[in-house]
Every structure is written in C-alpha cells, then in structure tokens.
BAKOLDO-295567 format. One record per residue (C-alpha): residue number from 1; x, y, z. Coordinates in Angstrom, 3 decimals, padded with zeros to 6 digits. Example, Ala and Ser with C-alpha at 12.3 -4.5 7.8 and 13.67 -1.06 7.14 Angstrom:
# residues 2
R     i          u          v          w
R     1    012.300   -004.500    007.800
R     2    013.670   -001.060    007.140
***
This chain:
# residues 477
R     i          u          v          w
R     1   -008.168   -011.145   -022.260
R     2   -009.673   -014.520   -022.883
R     3   -012.376   -014.770   -020.220
R     4   -014.556   -016.979   -022.418
R     5   -012.179   -019.884   -021.844
R     6   -013.543   -020.000   -018.287
R     7   -016.608   -021.802   -019.607
R     8   -014.594   -025.008   -019.952
R     9   -014.821   -026.325   -016.410
R    10   -013.596   -029.807   -015.577
R    11   -015.773   -032.217   -013.585
R    12   -018.480   -029.609   -012.993
R    13   -021.724   -031.064   -014.302
R    14   -024.523   -028.632   -015.038
R    15   -027.456   -028.448   -017.397
R    16   -028.356   -025.593   -019.671
R    17   -031.015   -024.527   -017.130
R    18   -028.384   -024.455   -014.387
R    19   -025.732   -022.665   -016.428
R    20   -024.166   -020.471   -013.764
R    21   -022.435   -018.335   -016.412
R    22   -025.831   -016.798   -017.184
R    23   -026.112   -015.559   -013.583
R    24   -024.463   -012.207   -012.987
R    25   -023.088   -011.856   -009.479
R    26   -023.620   -008.793   -007.361
R    27   -020.967   -006.128   -007.998
R    28   -022.100   -003.522   -005.463
R    29   -018.923   -004.179   -003.451
R    30   -016.922   -002.603   -006.308
R    31   -018.746    000.713   -005.974
R    32   -018.552    000.566   -002.170
R    33   -014.859   -000.313   -001.955
R    34   -013.857    002.278   -004.546
R    35   -016.336    004.815   -003.101
R    36   -017.697    005.642   -006.514
R    37   -020.858    007.131   -004.987
R    38   -018.872    009.545   -002.799
R    39   -018.685    013.134   -003.930
R    40   -015.154    014.363   -004.418
R    41   -014.082    017.883   -003.586
R    42   -013.214    018.642   -007.194
R    43   -012.555    022.326   -006.478
R    44   -010.007    021.509   -003.758
R    45   -008.236    018.995   -005.988
R    46   -008.144    021.427   -008.918
R    47   -006.736    024.156   -006.660
R    48   -003.985    021.828   -005.402
R    49   -003.096    020.830   -008.980
R    50   -002.954    024.488   -009.990
R    51   -000.671    025.277   -007.045
R    52    001.580    022.345   -007.941
R    53    001.823    023.508   -011.557
R    54    002.718    027.012   -010.392
R    55    005.523    025.732   -008.142
R    56    006.889    023.599   -010.971
R    57    006.789    026.348   -013.607
R    58    008.140    029.088   -011.326
R    59    010.760    027.234   -009.313
R    60    011.833    023.999   -011.059
R    61    011.361    024.405   -014.796
R    62    013.659    027.475   -015.135
R    63    016.670    025.477   -013.870
R    64    015.567    022.479   -015.914
R    65    015.690    024.634   -019.062
R    66    018.817    026.646   -018.164
R    67    020.899    023.488   -017.709
R    68    019.110    021.348   -020.340
R    69    018.160    018.623   -017.901
R    70    015.986    016.875   -020.507
R    71    019.072    016.128   -022.623
R    72    020.703    014.132   -019.852
R    73    020.692    010.443   -020.697
R    74    022.025    007.317   -019.109
R    75    023.339    004.100   -020.636
R    76    022.510    001.832   -017.733
R    77    019.332    001.065   -015.829
R    78    018.033    004.261   -014.299
R    79    019.560    005.286   -011.000
R    80    016.041    006.276   -010.026
R    81    013.630    003.318   -010.107
R    82    010.424    004.205   -011.866
R    83    011.702    007.097   -013.992
R    84    014.499    007.436   -016.495
R    85    017.094    010.016   -015.639
R    86    016.235    012.333   -018.513
R    87    012.471    012.367   -017.895
R    88    010.895    015.769   -017.557
R    89    007.904    016.682   -015.488
R    90    005.272    018.212   -017.753
R    91    001.781    019.601   -017.376
R    92    000.567    016.253   -018.721
R    93    002.420    014.408   -015.947
R    94    001.069    016.757   -013.291
R    95   -002.563    016.653   -014.397
R    96   -002.686    012.986   -015.441
R    97   -004.707    010.475   -013.437
R    98   -003.109    007.458   -011.725
R    99   -002.348    004.714   -014.245
R   100   -003.173    001.035   -013.678
R   101   -001.276   -001.290   -016.020
R   102   -002.393   -004.838   -016.877
R   103    000.392   -007.261   -017.873
R   104    000.621   -011.016   -018.325
R   105    000.496   -013.900   -020.810
R   106   -002.136   -014.005   -023.534
R   107   -005.721   -014.993   -022.752
R   108   -005.427   -014.814   -018.952
R   109   -008.361   -012.426   -018.480
R   110   -006.777   -008.946   -018.540
R   111   -009.396   -007.421   -020.849
R   112   -012.193   -009.286   -019.082
R   113   -011.002   -007.872   -015.766
R   114   -011.219   -004.316   -017.131
R   115   -014.699   -005.024   -018.513
R   116   -015.723   -006.323   -015.083
R   117   -014.359   -003.363   -013.121
R   118   -016.050   -000.874   -015.450
R   119   -019.282   -002.859   -015.859
R   120   -018.890   -003.028   -019.650
R   121   -019.982   -006.632   -020.148
R   122   -022.752   -007.150   -022.699
R   123   -022.407   -003.514   -023.741
R   124   -021.317   -002.371   -027.222
R   125   -018.175   -000.867   -025.644
R   126   -016.670   -003.879   -023.901
R   127   -013.129   -004.908   -024.778
R   128   -013.096   -007.961   -027.021
R   129   -012.162   -011.199   -025.263
R   130   -011.639   -014.753   -026.408
R   131   -009.681   -017.965   -025.894
R   132   -007.169   -016.986   -028.596
R   133   -004.749   -014.029   -028.300
R   134   -007.182   -011.167   -028.885
R   135   -005.436   -007.975   -027.703
R   136   -002.739   -006.945   -030.157
R   137   -002.789   -003.247   -029.216
R   138   -001.868   -001.193   -026.188
R   139   -005.313    000.064   -025.209
R   140   -005.651    003.095   -022.934
R   141   -009.095    003.367   -021.313
R   142   -009.653    006.888   -019.998
R   143   -012.372    009.330   -019.059
R   144   -014.146    011.436   -021.646
R   145   -017.417    013.325   -021.999
R   146   -018.626    010.855   -024.624
R   147   -017.672    007.391   -025.809
R   148   -015.154    007.484   -028.635
R   149   -011.926    005.878   -029.769
R   150   -008.723    007.880   -030.245
R   151   -006.001    006.845   -032.676
R   152   -002.471    006.469   -031.312
R   153   -001.165    009.156   -033.661
R   154   -003.700    011.613   -032.237
R   155   -002.853    010.667   -028.639
R   156    000.861    011.238   -029.240
R   157    000.233    014.582   -030.949
R   158   -001.972    015.945   -028.143
R   159    000.307    017.899   -025.817
R   160   -002.384    018.058   -023.123
R   161   -002.003    014.303   -022.604
R   162    001.074    012.565   -021.210
R   163    001.530    010.207   -024.194
R   164    003.536    012.429   -026.556
R   165    006.891    010.713   -025.665
R   166    005.513    007.520   -027.271
R   167    006.278    008.994   -030.700
R   168    009.900    007.884   -030.240
R   169    008.814    004.236   -030.713
R   170    007.826    004.881   -034.334
R   171    004.743    004.808   -036.513
R   172    004.414    001.015   -036.385
R   173    003.847    001.256   -032.658
R   174    001.457    004.218   -032.860
R   175   -000.708    002.087   -035.143
R   176   -000.841   -000.438   -032.288
R   177   -001.839    002.201   -029.732
R   178   -005.495    003.071   -029.239
R   179   -007.361    005.143   -026.699
R   180   -010.947    004.648   -025.574
R   181   -012.739    007.512   -023.862
R   182   -015.982    007.058   -021.954
R   183   -017.888    008.829   -019.181
R   184   -017.400    006.637   -016.105
R   185   -017.062    007.507   -012.416
R   186   -014.019    005.263   -011.923
R   187   -012.274    006.669   -015.004
R   188   -012.614    010.163   -013.546
R   189   -010.049    009.001   -010.977
R   190   -007.880    006.431   -012.755
R   191   -006.735    005.338   -016.246
R   192   -006.464    001.670   -017.284
R   193   -003.922    000.337   -019.807
R   194   -004.481   -003.083   -021.401
R   195   -001.444   -004.646   -023.056
R   196   -000.863   -007.387   -025.643
R   197   -000.361   -010.747   -023.995
R   198    003.087   -012.272   -023.698
R   199    003.603   -015.081   -026.203
R   200    006.780   -016.977   -025.425
R   201    007.402   -018.335   -028.924
R   202    007.126   -014.928   -030.602
R   203    010.260   -012.999   -031.428
R   204    010.350   -009.307   -030.540
R   205    011.017   -008.231   -034.118
R   206    007.824   -009.938   -035.293
R   207    005.764   -007.295   -033.504
R   208    007.224   -004.556   -035.684
R   209    008.096   -002.278   -032.742
R   210    010.244   -002.517   -029.575
R   211    007.712   -004.293   -027.341
R   212    009.936   -004.421   -024.246
R   213    010.825   -000.731   -024.522
R   214    007.162    000.229   -024.827
R   215    006.285   -001.933   -021.812
R   216    009.082   -000.232   -019.870
R   217    007.654    003.196   -020.716
R   218    004.262    002.244   -019.286
R   219    005.837    000.433   -016.306
R   220    007.801    003.566   -015.436
R   221    004.606    005.610   -015.301
R   222    002.217    003.105   -013.710
R   223    000.981    003.684   -010.177
R   224   -000.291    000.099   -009.901
R   225    000.721   -002.934   -011.992
R   226   -001.541   -005.977   -012.207
R   227    000.369   -009.050   -013.448
R   228   -002.359   -011.555   -014.324
R   229   -002.008   -015.340   -014.656
R   230   -004.288   -018.188   -015.684
R   231   -004.048   -021.526   -013.780
R   232   -003.437   -023.255   -017.115
R   233   -000.663   -020.872   -018.263
R   234    002.005   -020.893   -015.558
R   235    005.064   -021.490   -017.738
R   236    007.746   -018.898   -017.058
R   237    009.638   -018.344   -020.307
R   238    012.238   -015.868   -021.503
R   239    009.775   -013.094   -022.334
R   240    008.134   -013.318   -018.901
R   241    011.539   -013.322   -017.204
R   242    012.425   -010.206   -019.202
R   243    009.187   -008.581   -018.031
R   244    010.047   -009.166   -014.370
R   245    013.537   -007.779   -014.923
R   246    011.855   -004.653   -016.239
R   247    009.697   -004.540   -013.098
R   248    012.763   -004.419   -010.850
R   249    012.509   -001.477   -008.501
R   250    008.715   -001.353   -008.823
R   251    007.905   -004.244   -006.490
R   252    005.705   -002.102   -004.235
R   253    003.410   -001.365   -007.193
R   254    003.088   -004.988   -008.392
R   255   -000.011   -007.070   -007.637
R   256    000.094   -010.674   -008.874
R   257   -003.315   -012.105   -009.720
R   258   -004.199   -015.769   -010.197
R   259   -007.333   -015.289   -012.260
R   260   -010.037   -017.799   -013.246
R   261   -009.499   -019.505   -009.897
R   262   -012.980   -021.061   -009.877
R   263   -011.913   -023.242   -012.819
R   264   -010.199   -025.565   -010.349
R   265   -011.210   -027.649   -007.373
R   266   -009.796   -026.402   -004.067
R   267   -007.048   -029.025   -003.879
R   268   -005.909   -028.346   -007.459
R   269   -006.019   -024.601   -006.803
R   270   -003.666   -024.993   -003.830
R   271   -001.173   -026.875   -005.995
R   272   -001.371   -024.249   -008.752
R   273   -000.979   -021.438   -006.194
R   274    002.150   -023.065   -004.815
R   275    003.592   -023.613   -008.287
R   276    002.986   -019.973   -009.252
R   277    004.370   -018.710   -005.947
R   278    007.646   -020.599   -006.259
R   279    008.018   -019.840   -009.970
R   280    007.764   -016.097   -009.372
R   281    009.611   -015.798   -006.059
R   282    013.111   -015.848   -007.674
R   283    012.013   -013.213   -010.207
R   284    010.872   -010.651   -007.640
R   285    013.765   -009.080   -005.783
R   286    012.199   -008.459   -002.367
R   287    012.736   -009.971    001.069
R   288    009.022   -010.662    001.515
R   289    007.414   -013.286   -000.734
R   290    005.106   -011.901   -003.434
R   291    001.429   -011.494   -002.562
R   292   -000.772   -013.502   -004.928
R   293   -004.455   -012.578   -005.168
R   294   -006.678   -015.543   -006.028
R   295   -010.103   -014.928   -007.572
R   296   -012.096   -014.854   -010.817
R   297   -012.474   -011.366   -012.193
R   298   -015.453   -011.556   -014.480
R   299   -019.140   -010.730   -013.936
R   300   -020.623   -014.218   -013.840
R   301   -021.269   -016.262   -010.743
R   302   -018.494   -018.444   -009.359
R   303   -018.528   -022.105   -010.319
R   304   -020.328   -024.417   -007.873
R   305   -018.390   -026.000   -005.018
R   306   -015.582   -023.434   -005.059
R   307   -014.256   -021.073   -002.391
R   308   -016.724   -018.242   -003.017
R   309   -016.060   -016.383    000.250
R   310   -012.304   -016.522   -000.274
R   311   -012.597   -015.214   -003.830
R   312   -014.819   -012.341   -002.668
R   313   -012.412   -011.348    000.124
R   314   -009.443   -011.497   -002.237
R   315   -011.256   -009.332   -004.766
R   316   -012.120   -006.712   -002.138
R   317   -008.526   -006.730   -000.899
R   318   -007.292   -005.990   -004.433
R   319   -009.898   -003.238   -004.838
R   320   -008.632   -001.719   -001.587
R   321   -005.167   -001.490   -003.141
R   322   -006.670    000.296   -006.136
R   323   -008.601    002.646   -003.862
R   324   -005.397    003.424   -001.949
R   325   -003.760    004.624   -005.176
R   326   -006.786    006.782   -006.015
R   327   -006.977    008.374   -002.567
R   328   -003.245    009.161   -002.498
R   329   -002.925    010.430   -006.058
R   330   -002.376    014.067   -005.061
R   331    000.263    013.185   -002.469
R   332    002.013    010.972   -005.035
R   333    002.099    013.808   -007.578
R   334    003.605    016.199   -005.048
R   335    006.189    013.571   -004.060
R   336    007.075    012.972   -007.718
R   337    007.502    016.697   -008.486
R   338    009.651    017.118   -005.372
R   339    011.785    014.106   -006.359
R   340    012.083    015.542   -009.856
R   341    013.095    018.925   -008.388
R   342    015.842    017.251   -006.330
R   343    017.250    015.614   -009.486
R   344    017.131    018.895   -011.417
R   345    018.871    020.681   -008.528
R   346    021.633    018.052   -008.387
R   347    022.089    018.328   -012.154
R   348    022.334    022.125   -011.903
R   349    024.909    021.875   -009.109
R   350    026.979    019.379   -011.122
R   351    026.961    021.483   -014.289
R   352    027.873    024.522   -012.164
R   353    030.803    022.611   -010.661
R   354    032.010    021.504   -014.127
R   355    031.800    025.131   -015.333
R   356    033.721    026.472   -012.325
R   357    036.422    023.802   -012.606
R   358    036.824    024.503   -016.322
R   359    037.250    028.237   -015.693
R   360    039.762    027.619   -012.900
R   361    041.915    025.350   -015.095
R   362    041.804    027.560   -018.173
R   363    044.671    029.933   -018.865
R   364    045.519    032.200   -021.758
R   365    047.613    029.489   -023.449
R   366    045.361    026.508   -022.646
R   367    043.566    024.426   -025.239
R   368    039.888    024.449   -024.114
R   369    039.182    021.000   -025.566
R   370    042.146    019.350   -023.842
R   371    041.372    021.061   -020.522
R   372    037.786    019.924   -020.540
R   373    038.678    016.422   -021.747
R   374    040.880    016.018   -018.686
R   375    038.012    017.104   -016.431
R   376    035.349    014.940   -018.075
R   377    037.636    011.860   -018.211
R   378    038.443    011.952   -014.487
R   379    035.882    014.054   -012.561
R   380    036.979    012.519   -009.240
R   381    040.428    014.078   -009.680
R   382    038.727    017.481   -009.504
R   383    036.209    016.487   -006.791
R   384    033.271    017.239   -009.107
R   385    030.875    014.809   -007.471
R   386    032.331    014.811   -003.952
R   387    031.924    018.578   -003.684
R   388    028.175    018.221   -004.377
R   389    027.749    015.904   -001.382
R   390    028.764    018.771    000.899
R   391    025.610    020.624   -000.157
R   392    022.405    020.416    001.863
R   393    019.795    017.807    000.852
R   394    022.119    015.835   -001.445
R   395    022.513    012.094   -000.943
R   396    025.246    010.028   -002.554
R   397    022.501    007.627   -003.659
R   398    020.908    010.395   -005.744
R   399    024.033    011.226   -007.734
R   400    023.702    010.267   -011.414
R   401    026.178    008.138   -013.308
R   402    029.387    009.947   -014.271
R   403    029.280    008.566   -017.817
R   404    025.995    010.389   -018.409
R   405    027.879    013.702   -018.361
R   406    030.405    012.563   -020.946
R   407    027.518    012.259   -023.429
R   408    025.742    015.336   -022.075
R   409    028.700    017.649   -022.667
R   410    029.359    015.902   -025.979
R   411    026.254    017.600   -027.376
R   412    026.201    020.616   -025.034
R   413    029.560    022.462   -024.973
R   414    030.616    023.592   -021.512
R   415    030.888    027.176   -022.779
R   416    027.094    027.238   -023.334
R   417    026.425    027.298   -019.592
R   418    026.649    030.033   -016.990
R   419    027.582    029.278   -013.375
R   420    024.724    029.302   -010.871
R   421    025.993    032.580   -009.436
R   422    025.225    034.145   -012.817
R   423    021.679    032.754   -012.952
R   424    020.078    035.526   -010.922
R   425    017.929    038.520   -011.827
R   426    016.547    041.477   -009.886
R   427    012.909    040.531   -010.525
R   428    013.142    036.754   -010.802
R   429    015.635    036.000   -008.044
R   430    018.226    033.208   -008.236
R   431    017.464    029.804   -009.798
R   432    019.173    027.865   -006.996
R   433    017.340    029.725   -004.228
R   434    013.978    029.232   -005.940
R   435    014.368    025.497   -006.473
R   436    015.688    024.990   -002.914
R   437    012.708    026.897   -001.529
R   438    010.352    024.693   -003.541
R   439    012.013    021.474   -002.318
R   440    012.345    022.408    001.358
R   441    009.302    024.655    001.923
R   442    006.689    025.019   -000.793
R   443    006.109    021.382   -001.778
R   444    006.141    020.039    001.825
R   445    003.694    022.837    002.785
R   446    001.391    021.855   -000.086
R   447    001.558    018.217    001.025
R   448    000.703    019.195    004.605
R   449   -002.280    021.221    003.444
R   450   -003.574    018.222    001.449
R   451   -003.224    015.868    004.414
R   452   -004.782    018.313    006.897
R   453   -007.779    018.739    004.621
R   454   -008.598    015.025    004.689
R   455   -011.594    014.014    006.741
R   456   -011.147    010.913    008.924
R   457   -014.351    009.211    007.739
R   458   -014.847    005.453    007.442
R   459   -012.375    003.362    005.542
R   460   -013.655    001.258    002.681
R   461   -012.992   -001.872    004.700
R   462   -015.218   -000.587    007.491
R   463   -017.940   -000.136    004.915
R   464   -017.483   -003.468    003.171
R   465   -016.263   -005.525    006.115
R   466   -013.146   -006.774    004.363
R   467   -011.001   -006.892    007.469
R   468   -008.024   -004.839    008.549
R   469   -007.296   -001.570    006.832
R   470   -004.419   -002.065    004.352
R   471   -001.112   -000.336    004.848
R   472   -000.281    002.593    002.619
R   473    002.384    001.087    000.356
R   474    002.961    004.360   -001.447
R   475    004.148    006.493    001.456
R   476    007.361    005.855    003.329
R   477    006.845    006.072    007.068
***
C-alpha cells in the first residue's frame, strides 16, 4: 500500500500539463503474459480435481482418521517446510486456487500492486492506498460471481473454503480478516492476499492477535510470496528479521520486489539495489543470492529519464513467475496430496509399531502404564523408528520428531488403536494397501495424465518477447 507517495519525485521538474501521473501506461502485456484471453479446459481441470478428491477420500483419509493424524503436533519448526506436521488435506485445500501472498513494510505499494494487476485503479473497488499505513487487515481477494465483501467470521465458518483453521487465532483476528469477491479472469486462477505492513516500532501485542502466527499460516499455504520494498524504507529491523525466519524453507517461492523504482535516478537506484541486496542476503538461507525485481508496479507512466525498458522487462519476468504457478497448479496439488499421503502412511506405520511393541511387552502381571512409559521414553531401545526405515518409500528425512508422539499418546491412549493388520475389511480392503497404491500408482498416473494432456503451444515469453523461458521452480527435476 502507499502508492500515492510515488508522486513526490526528487529533481524531476514537470508542469501540471506534463504531469506523467495522469498518463496511464499500456497494460496489455499483463493479459498476454498471464494468458488471460486464453480459454482454459475447465472440464478437464474439474475432472482432474474430482479424481484427486476421490483418491484422497478413498485411499488416504481412512488411515488419517483411523490413526488420528490431525492430532499429531510438533513443538519445533515443522520437519516439513511449508506445512505443519498436523495439517490435514481437506476438500478446501484440494479445490483452492494458488495463493499469492504480499508481505513487506508499510506503504511500500503492496495494495497498489494488486490494484494494478487486477486493473482496479479509479474503480469503486480498488484497495485503499496512501502514504500512511493504510492496510490494517488481512485482505483476501478472490473470485466471485458478483462484487461483495465477506466478513472474516463468515470466511472461517464456510467449510467450502480453506480458511476455517483461522478460527484458532481468535475473534480479534477474525475482525481483522476480510474477503473481497469479484468476477475477474485472473482471480479465476489465483487468489491474492494483502497483509498489514510491518511497522518496526509496534509491539506484537498492540495488534490484539498473534500477527507472526497468522503470517506463518498464510506463508505455509502460499504458492508465491511477494516481499515488497520501497527505496526509502530499507531498514531491516527485528520484525522484518522475524518475517524472514518464518520464510525459511520457502525460498523457492519468494520474490523480492524493489517497488517505486522510478522514484530514483539510475545511479541512486543502483546504490539502493546494492544496499537491499546485501541487507537481505544474510536473511535468506540459500546458496544463490536472492533475485530482486526492480520496477514500479502501478498504472501510471514511468517518471521521465528512468530505465523504462528495464522496468518493463523486470515486470514481465515477475509476471512469468506468476504464470508458472498458475499453469502448474494442478501438478502442485497432486504433489501436495501425495506428500501428505506419505506423511499419513509414515504416521500409521509408527502407531502400528508402537501398538505391536506394547502388545509384545505386555504380560498378565504387567502395569500397562509403566510398560508404555518405557516405550515412549526410549523408542530407539525398541527400534520403533529404525524399523520403519526398512519399509519401502520411507526416508529418514521424512520421519517426524519423536517428542511429537509423547504428546500424541498423552491424549490418545495406545489401547485406542488397532494394528494395521486389523485394519482390513472384505469390501474395503486394507488401509495400508490402499494408501500405498495411491502413493505409488494412482497419484503418479494422475500426474502423468495431466502432463500428457498439455499442448506444447507458445510460451508467454515467445508471445511477449521477454527473453528466455523461465525455469520451473516448482518441480524438482
């Protein structure tokens, strides 16, 4: 938010007749790069989503429920970057659109950037912007048949959406959550989330809700994260450092944007770019230096005597990243459900191993509590975790933290669970066989069918002339 501050240019003389802020620049490259005019095969996408839901409900959810996977929690940072260990896949997760999250200090142009991408400027529906901190809510901009706002309480109560877990942050937060629905071609494919700006001198408790925890929830679910900076607001304080700690493990989704770049002369811009680059480099835990996109994301013409061609190329490059997320959204959903299935399977195998060990150690004169306490206090003594590694498709890097099971069995007595060998029925088959079939056969086959159905076509860069086709950062080669 805060695009209006861009009117204060230094050493750029112009008269009222020459006011370049009254000239709207051409935005056809947005539609071309994002292929908003292209017709999507909605029926094919809907069929793939339906197939994915069926695999989840038939093969993964039964084990998830039988072994209460959703009640598994972890004290430390998640062993799985991007999702907390106890997260459940839901219909809302499966059917939701890719999420693009906007983060950064106050008044750096986050809201203005959303207005620009959606063409909302000078319309009654544009997000409010100004030089002061203007966005105090988490605003979710999503597709709808008509333009309307949705209260946070309503969003959290609607089970068809993926926002119901936000209720855990309390009513004070839900009052700071708002949804905006509107019919827009881009919003048919993606959802934007605008966040309150970071204010370094504000204490967390002054917000009235756990700001960092809420940010983490959205970070965990974002497919693309735009961290936006203003050339005049490059101070890295404690709250910004905390934000980048929360982004650890999500580096491939982060795009750093130096906005309002036409405020500065070229020489000053180079100095600011270098300062931002070196300030952020220690905060981003990757071997490659962070990519910083330099442009001015608002609808008015660039200031005179600035690097117009560079700004245009940078903007198209960023739009290509957004288009990559949109084009790969089905593959990403399948990959997420498969990853979730692997975690549920590992959890089921671990609970099964705890159950078997407990039964083996129990005798007629044994105290059940003491027997199980010995097992839960030292699982390595009984090879609980090591025995799981002998199974197919289990990596030691996927094993959850041992302490998580101390809490898990604290609220779920071991006697409540059957071994996997007892989780079979004549009609339904065995839970373990079904989830293994989904992981090794059904989900990879669905992914192959999606990829084989893609037409080669022209890339967006070939249409817009933005240079080399970007690498797919969301698929491991």
